[in-house]
C-alpha distance (Angstrom), angle and dihedral (degrees) to the residues before:
residue distance angle dihedral
M1 . . .
P2 3.81 . .
P3 3.79 118.8 .
S4 3.78 121.4 -99.2
L5 3.79 118.5 -95.5
A6 3.81 88.4 -112.2
K7 3.82 91.7 55.6
L8 3.79 89.8 46.2
A9 3.81 89.4 52.1
V10 3.81 92.2 50.4
V11 3.80 93.2 50.8
F12 3.81 94.6 46.6
T13 3.80 93.0 44.0
R14 3.77 91.3 51.3
Y15 3.78 101.6 43.1
A16 3.81 103.3 29.8
N17 3.81 93.0 48.4
L18 3.79 104.1 34.4
T19 3.80 103.7 42.0
L20 3.79 112.2 105.4
G21 3.79 122.7 -150.4
G22 3.80 105.2 58.5
G23 3.77 132.8 -96.7
S24 3.80 97.4 -32.7
A25 3.80 93.4 53.9
T26 3.79 91.0 45.1
A27 3.81 91.3 49.6
A28 3.81 90.8 51.3
T29 3.79 91.2 48.5
M30 3.80 92.4 47.2
H31 3.81 89.7 49.4
R32 3.79 91.2 53.2
E33 3.81 92.5 47.2
L34 3.81 100.9 39.7
V35 3.82 102.2 34.4
V36 3.79 108.7 22.6
K37 3.79 105.3 29.9
R38 3.82 106.5 26.8
K39 3.83 98.9 22.4
W40 3.81 91.3 -144.0
L41 3.82 90.2 137.3
T42 3.78 135.1 32.6
E43 3.80 121.3 -128.5
D44 3.81 89.4 -104.6
Q45 3.81 93.3 50.5
F46 3.79 91.3 48.8
T47 3.80 92.1 48.1
L48 3.80 92.9 48.0
S49 3.78 93.9 49.0
F50 3.80 92.6 44.6
A51 3.82 92.0 49.5
L52 3.80 93.1 47.5
G53 3.79 90.2 47.8
R54 3.80 90.5 52.8
V55 3.81 94.2 54.2
T56 3.80 96.5 47.1
P57 3.79 119.0 95.9
G58 3.78 116.9 -109.8
T59 3.76 129.5 25.2
N60 3.80 108.2 0.9
L61 3.80 93.9 -161.0
L62 3.79 92.2 59.3
A63 3.80 91.6 45.3
F64 3.77 94.7 53.3
C65 3.81 93.0 43.0
A66 3.80 88.5 54.3
G67 3.81 88.9 47.9
F68 3.79 91.8 51.6
G69 3.80 90.8 48.8
W70 3.81 90.8 49.5
I71 3.80 92.5 52.4
I72 3.80 92.7 46.1
R73 3.85 100.8 42.5
G74 3.81 109.2 -0.1
P75 3.82 123.9 -121.8
A76 3.81 93.5 -20.5
G77 3.81 89.7 51.8
A78 3.80 90.9 50.7
I79 3.80 91.6 52.5
V80 3.81 93.3 45.9
A81 3.82 92.7 47.4
L82 3.80 91.9 47.3
L83 3.81 94.2 48.8
A84 3.81 93.9 41.8
S85 3.78 91.5 51.1
S86 3.81 95.9 47.0
I87 3.82 113.6 27.0
P88 3.85 100.0 61.0
C89 3.80 94.6 51.8
A90 3.81 91.2 43.9
I91 3.81 90.1 53.5
L92 3.81 90.6 48.2
V93 3.81 92.5 50.9
A94 3.82 92.0 47.6
A95 3.82 91.4 48.9
L96 3.81 93.3 48.0
T97 3.80 91.0 47.2
A98 3.80 91.0 51.8
L99 3.81 91.4 46.9
L100 3.78 93.0 49.5
G101 3.81 89.6 47.3
L102 3.81 89.6 54.3
L103 3.79 92.4 46.6
A104 3.81 91.0 49.6
G105 3.81 90.5 51.1
Q106 3.80 96.9 -115.2
């Protein structure tokens, strides 16, 4: 049985936003969580989504997160995975930028 969209959102929020070291470290972490630990994806599904994400233009991390979500829960899963892996870090960057602007007196 596939995970709920809420559970999918929690996993992608946690690991896509809080893994340090760039795309390679995030991919390794996502592999451990999605294939090894949770068994939401097979090795072949992970590899396919990762490869397709790498050849798409733009941010590869977002592309392969959307691919993982699609495989796990279809179009709704892709949207949830994409939003969960992008919105929290965007909010954090905007908040830190505003805070630094205030501290700098701008």
